[in-house]
DOVO-732718 format. One record per residue (C-alpha): chain; x, y, z; residue number from 1; residue in one letter. Coordinates in steps of 0.001 Angstrom, whole numbers. Each point is the difference from the previous one (the first is absolute). Layout:
N
<A; <X; Y; Z>; NUM; A>
...
This chain:
265
<A; <-6782; -17128; 11680>; 1; M>
<A; <1261; 1332; -3358>; 2; T>
<A; <-781; 3722; -408>; 3; P>
<A; <-2116; 1211; -2888>; 4; E>
<A; <2218; 407; -3059>; 5; I>
<A; <-15; 3046; -2258>; 6; N>
<A; <1743; -474; -3339>; 7; A>
<A; <412; 1842; -3276>; 8; R>
<A; <1266; -879; -3473>; 9; R>
<A; <2547; 1673; -2245>; 10; F>
<A; <506; -819; -3661>; 11; G>
<A; <-1646; -2387; -2395>; 12; H>
<A; <2793; -2291; -1168>; 13; G>
<A; <-146; -3793; -317>; 14; P>
<A; <2255; -718; 2980>; 15; R>
<A; <-1864; -109; 3357>; 16; P>
<A; <2038; 1259; 2944>; 17; A>
<A; <-516; 853; 3658>; 18; L>
<A; <1743; 2997; 1608>; 19; A>
<A; <505; 497; 3743>; 20; I>
<A; <984; 3434; 1302>; 21; H>
<A; <2287; 1101; 2834>; 22; C>
<A; <-909; 924; 3569>; 23; S>
<A; <-1714; 3380; 480>; 24; L>
<A; <-997; 239; -3690>; 25; A>
<A; <-2983; -1370; -1957>; 26; H>
<A; <-740; -1764; -3271>; 27; S>
<A; <175; 3262; -1950>; 28; G>
<A; <3781; -173; 405>; 29; A>
<A; <-12; -2320; -3042>; 30; W>
<A; <-1593; 2545; -2344>; 31; R>
<A; <3276; 926; -1720>; 32; G>
<A; <1200; -3541; -575>; 33; I>
<A; <-3495; -1136; -940>; 34; G>
<A; <-226; 2720; -2645>; 35; A>
<A; <3454; -782; -1385>; 36; A>
<A; <-854; -3705; -345>; 37; L>
<A; <-3649; 451; -967>; 38; S>
<A; <337; -1643; -3422>; 39; D>
<A; <1825; -3056; 1332>; 40; E>
<A; <-1667; -550; 3371>; 41; M>
<A; <-3263; 204; 1879>; 42; T>
<A; <1218; 942; 3442>; 43; L>
<A; <-2260; -548; 2982>; 44; R>
<A; <1079; 1896; 3110>; 45; A>
<A; <-1615; -192; 3425>; 46; F>
<A; <203; 2022; 3189>; 47; D>
<A; <1707; -1690; 2920>; 48; L>
<A; <-1918; -307; 3290>; 49; P>
<A; <-307; 3416; 1735>; 50; M>
<A; <922; 1667; -3312>; 51; H>
<A; <-1948; 1735; -2743>; 52; G>
<A; <-3578; -1220; -53>; 53; R>
<A; <575; -3540; 1252>; 54; S>
<A; <-1311; -983; 3403>; 55; G>
<A; <1844; 487; 3261>; 56; D>
<A; <1989; -2692; 1729>; 57; W>
<A; <-1611; -1137; 3233>; 58; D>
<A; <3351; -444; 1703>; 59; G>
<A; <-357; -3752; 200>; 60; Q>
<A; <2707; -2316; -1297>; 61; G>
<A; <2900; 1042; -2205>; 62; N>
<A; <-494; 2945; -2373>; 63; I>
<A; <2247; -1608; -2625>; 64; H>
<A; <-2153; -3127; 97>; 65; D>
<A; <-3078; 2188; -529>; 66; V>
<A; <1539; 1873; -2939>; 67; A>
<A; <1145; -3275; -1563>; 68; T>
<A; <-3477; -1504; 270>; 69; E>
<A; <-1455; 3101; -1643>; 70; M>
<A; <2421; -277; -2907>; 71; A>
<A; <-548; -3741; -300>; 72; L>
<A; <-3737; 530; -385>; 73; S>
<A; <692; 2150; -3096>; 74; L>
<A; <2356; -2385; -1738>; 75; L>
<A; <-1321; -1461; -3222>; 76; E>
<A; <2632; -2565; -969>; 77; A>
<A; <2349; 476; -1591>; 78; P>
<A; <824; 3651; 666>; 79; M>
<A; <3030; 2255; 84>; 80; D>
<A; <486; 1614; 3415>; 81; L>
<A; <1508; 3453; 461>; 82; I>
<A; <637; 1315; 3493>; 83; G>
<A; <1718; 2949; 1632>; 84; H>
<A; <1543; 51; 3485>; 85; S>
<A; <-2473; -1706; 2377>; 86; F>
<A; <-2052; -973; -3047>; 87; G>
<A; <3036; -1649; -1550>; 88; A>
<A; <368; -2210; 3075>; 89; T>
<A; <-3602; -1132; -479>; 90; V>
<A; <719; -825; -3656>; 91; A>
<A; <3146; -1866; 1041>; 92; M>
<A; <-1921; -1989; 2598>; 93; R>
<A; <-2720; -954; -2484>; 94; L>
<A; <2650; -1194; -2448>; 95; A>
<A; <1441; -2288; 2678>; 96; I>
<A; <-3240; -1226; 1570>; 97; E>
<A; <-2143; -161; -3162>; 98; H>
<A; <2396; -356; -2949>; 99; P>
<A; <-2665; -1627; -2158>; 100; E>
<A; <-1864; 3336; -64>; 101; L>
<A; <2963; 2185; -925>; 102; V>
<A; <1479; 372; -3487>; 103; R>
<A; <2682; 2535; 956>; 104; S>
<A; <890; 2393; 2814>; 105; I>
<A; <1338; 3530; -159>; 106; T>
<A; <1222; 1062; 3432>; 107; L>
<A; <742; 3713; 354>; 108; I>
<A; <2093; 464; 3145>; 109; E>
<A; <-1728; -2614; 2174>; 110; P>
<A; <557; 956; 3644>; 111; V>
<A; <689; -3565; 1099>; 112; Y>
<A; <2473; 984; 2703>; 113; F>
<A; <138; -3550; 1356>; 114; A>
<A; <1980; -1172; -3059>; 115; A>
<A; <2575; 2787; 279>; 116; A>
<A; <225; -545; 3746>; 117; K>
<A; <1073; -3567; -689>; 118; Q>
<A; <2298; 721; -2961>; 119; D>
<A; <1376; 3490; 722>; 120; D>
<A; <-249; 721; 3733>; 121; P>
<A; <2351; 2978; -248>; 122; E>
<A; <-2275; 1805; -2440>; 123; A>
<A; <-3004; -693; 2190>; 124; M>
<A; <1803; 1139; 3152>; 125; A>
<A; <738; 3291; -1749>; 126; E>
<A; <-3630; 318; -1077>; 127; Y>
<A; <-1274; -752; 3500>; 128; N>
<A; <2244; 2734; 1381>; 129; E>
<A; <-1365; 2468; -2552>; 130; Q>
<A; <-3543; -1142; 814>; 131; N>
<A; <310; 517; 3761>; 132; A>
<A; <-1676; 3414; 43>; 133; A>
<A; <-2995; -1379; -1915>; 134; F>
<A; <-337; -2887; 2453>; 135; E>
<A; <247; 2431; 2929>; 136; A>
<A; <-2775; 2179; -1429>; 137; A>
<A; <-2225; -3060; -385>; 138; L>
<A; <732; -1068; 3570>; 139; A>
<A; <-939; 3470; 1236>; 140; E>
<A; <-3251; -26; -1978>; 141; G>
<A; <1109; 2944; -2121>; 142; D>
<A; <-1581; -1081; -3277>; 143; A>
<A; <745; 3218; -1889>; 144; E>
<A; <3715; -66; 800>; 145; T>
<A; <132; -3692; -851>; 146; A>
<A; <-1681; 626; -3371>; 147; A>
<A; <2342; 2898; -738>; 148; R>
<A; <3078; -2094; 781>; 149; L>
<A; <-1326; -2940; -1998>; 150; F>
<A; <-617; 2242; -2992>; 151; N>
<A; <3523; 1409; 260>; 152; R>
<A; <1490; -3448; -653>; 153; V>
<A; <-2638; -1701; -2157>; 154; W>
<A; <-1762; 2921; -1700>; 155; G>
<A; <616; 1651; -3362>; 156; D>
<A; <2274; 2720; 1365>; 157; G>
<A; <-2723; 2595; 522>; 158; T>
<A; <445; 1907; 3275>; 159; K>
<A; <-2703; -736; 2561>; 160; W>
<A; <-1273; 3586; 143>; 161; D>
<A; <-263; 48; -3804>; 162; Q>
<A; <-2318; -3021; -103>; 163; I>
<A; <-3683; 992; -209>; 164; P>
<A; <-1684; -125; 3393>; 165; E>
<A; <-2577; -2677; -977>; 166; P>
<A; <2842; -2283; -1151>; 167; T>
<A; <1921; 592; 3234>; 168; R>
<A; <-3133; -785; 2022>; 169; A>
<A; <-556; -3184; -2032>; 170; Y>
<A; <3511; -1210; 834>; 171; M>
<A; <-246; 970; 3675>; 172; V>
<A; <-3307; -1851; 347>; 173; D>
<A; <1552; -3182; -1423>; 174; R>
<A; <3484; 65; 1512>; 175; I>
<A; <-1020; -2829; 2352>; 176; G>
<A; <19; -2288; -3036>; 177; F>
<A; <3812; 120; 56>; 178; I>
<A; <591; -1599; 3430>; 179; P>
<A; <-2949; -2347; -596>; 180; A>
<A; <1820; -1461; -3004>; 181; S>
<A; <3337; -512; 1736>; 182; S>
<A; <-631; -3606; 1061>; 183; S>
<A; <115; -1047; -3643>; 184; F>
<A; <2344; 2602; -1466>; 185; L>
<A; <2585; -199; 2750>; 186; G>
<A; <-557; -3376; 1621>; 187; E>
<A; <-1236; -2192; -2884>; 188; D>
<A; <-3189; -1074; 1765>; 189; S>
<A; <-1039; -2103; -3019>; 190; A>
<A; <3246; -1997; 32>; 191; G>
<A; <1003; 804; -3563>; 192; L>
<A; <3705; -100; 857>; 193; L>
<A; <-202; -3687; 866>; 194; A>
<A; <2120; -2225; -2281>; 195; P>
<A; <-1584; -660; -3378>; 196; G>
<A; <-2808; 2538; 251>; 197; M>
<A; <1354; 2460; -2571>; 198; F>
<A; <610; -2878; -2404>; 199; D>
<A; <-3785; -205; -354>; 200; R>
<A; <-13; 3419; -1712>; 201; A>
<A; <1495; -1366; -3210>; 202; S>
<A; <-1860; 2409; -2316>; 203; M>
<A; <1930; 2903; -1603>; 204; P>
<A; <678; 2799; 2469>; 205; A>
<A; <1095; 3612; -393>; 206; L>
<A; <1519; 2041; 2827>; 207; L>
<A; <-163; 3780; -415>; 208; V>
<A; <1658; 2660; 2136>; 209; E>
<A; <955; 3648; -104>; 210; G>
<A; <3693; 832; -50>; 211; S>
<A; <-547; 2633; 2713>; 212; A>
<A; <-2167; -2194; 2238>; 213; S>
<A; <911; -874; 3583>; 214; P>
<A; <2876; -2441; 421>; 215; K>
<A; <-2386; -2451; 1656>; 216; A>
<A; <-2052; -241; -3203>; 217; A>
<A; <3111; -934; -1975>; 218; H>
<A; <984; -2575; 2629>; 219; A>
<A; <-3448; -1607; -178>; 220; I>
<A; <87; -226; -3798>; 221; N>
<A; <3482; -1494; 147>; 222; A>
<A; <-1296; -2639; 2410>; 223; S>
<A; <-2994; -833; -2204>; 224; L>
<A; <2252; -101; -3066>; 225; M>
<A; <1806; -2902; 1647>; 226; R>
<A; <-3180; -1772; 1047>; 227; R>
<A; <-2368; 178; -2977>; 228; L>
<A; <655; -2721; -2607>; 229; P>
<A; <-693; 2011; -3187>; 230; D>
<A; <651; 3680; 629>; 231; V>
<A; <1414; 3145; -1551>; 232; R>
<A; <657; 3361; 1660>; 233; R>
<A; <-407; 3563; -1298>; 234; V>
<A; <1069; 3299; 1578>; 235; S>
<A; <-1652; 3280; -1034>; 236; V>
<A; <2606; 2747; 15>; 237; E>
<A; <-706; 2933; 2306>; 238; G>
<A; <-3187; -1490; 1440>; 239; A>
<A; <-884; -605; 3626>; 240; G>
<A; <-2395; -2374; 1696>; 241; H>
<A; <-3097; 1477; -1661>; 242; M>
<A; <1400; -923; -3411>; 243; V>
<A; <-3272; -1427; -1445>; 244; P>
<A; <-1575; 3447; 438>; 245; I>
<A; <2910; 2376; -602>; 246; T>
<A; <1449; -2044; -2884>; 247; H>
<A; <-3069; -1833; -1286>; 248; A>
<A; <1130; 33; -3627>; 249; A>
<A; <3372; -1567; 803>; 250; E>
<A; <-1532; -2662; 2234>; 251; V>
<A; <-2655; -769; -2618>; 252; A>
<A; <2678; -417; -2643>; 253; E>
<A; <1921; -2399; 2267>; 254; A>
<A; <-3187; -2019; 552>; 255; I>
<A; <-776; 22; -3720>; 256; R>
<A; <3477; -1289; -847>; 257; D>
<A; <-228; -2659; 2721>; 258; F>
<A; <-3403; -1279; -1112>; 259; L>
<A; <1161; -454; -3601>; 260; K>
<A; <1491; -3270; 1231>; 261; D>
<A; <-3095; -1060; 1980>; 262; V>
<A; <-2574; -1607; -2335>; 263; P>
<A; <-3705; 347; 765>; 264; L>
<A; <-672; -3696; -519>; 265; A>
């Protein structure tokens, strides 16, 4: 069953778009980009299952399938999709499975490890070694340590003890979302790496990354650069994985420049 969906809107521009946030965040993460693009775009952002004010996941089926169905229910063709991290993998999947509903895709560091695993196994082996302590904490049921270690790699650089306690608790409570999503992110449960699948996503695509992001994020974008038919790639200098929040103005400008070549009609 699809959880109840909570969504909000940013901006008032003529271009309708759907934004999908990263794991352990919520739809408010798009406030900066939504404000920067408010004249050009009406950005609808929703909370993923278990996040923000959307409903909880009942644990049945595949969490990526659930998130994709939620996003699909909000698509009003044709729309521009903007996603970050886990959310970017949902946008990518919609572009492949439902290309008729997608005008363009902006993928900000999609954590589609399965692609890099196939194309750059050395980079992924290095990442898996770095990720071992996080996996061990999960296996031991130590949610707080797991959330702290996850934030160290994929956060905005803020030290764990400097993050407000309610935000830390929010991340700890939802850290189970990370292993629940691994069947798609790491193992390609939807079969998108099968021959010809990425050819379906023929709409214009923009890949965004931070120059200081984890090596795995760069390896994934390099893999998708080779797979997407009509794609460009932008790096934001000095930014890490949380680039749409920490460098919202720069990301918004990259999106604005990209969409100049994507007509509304």
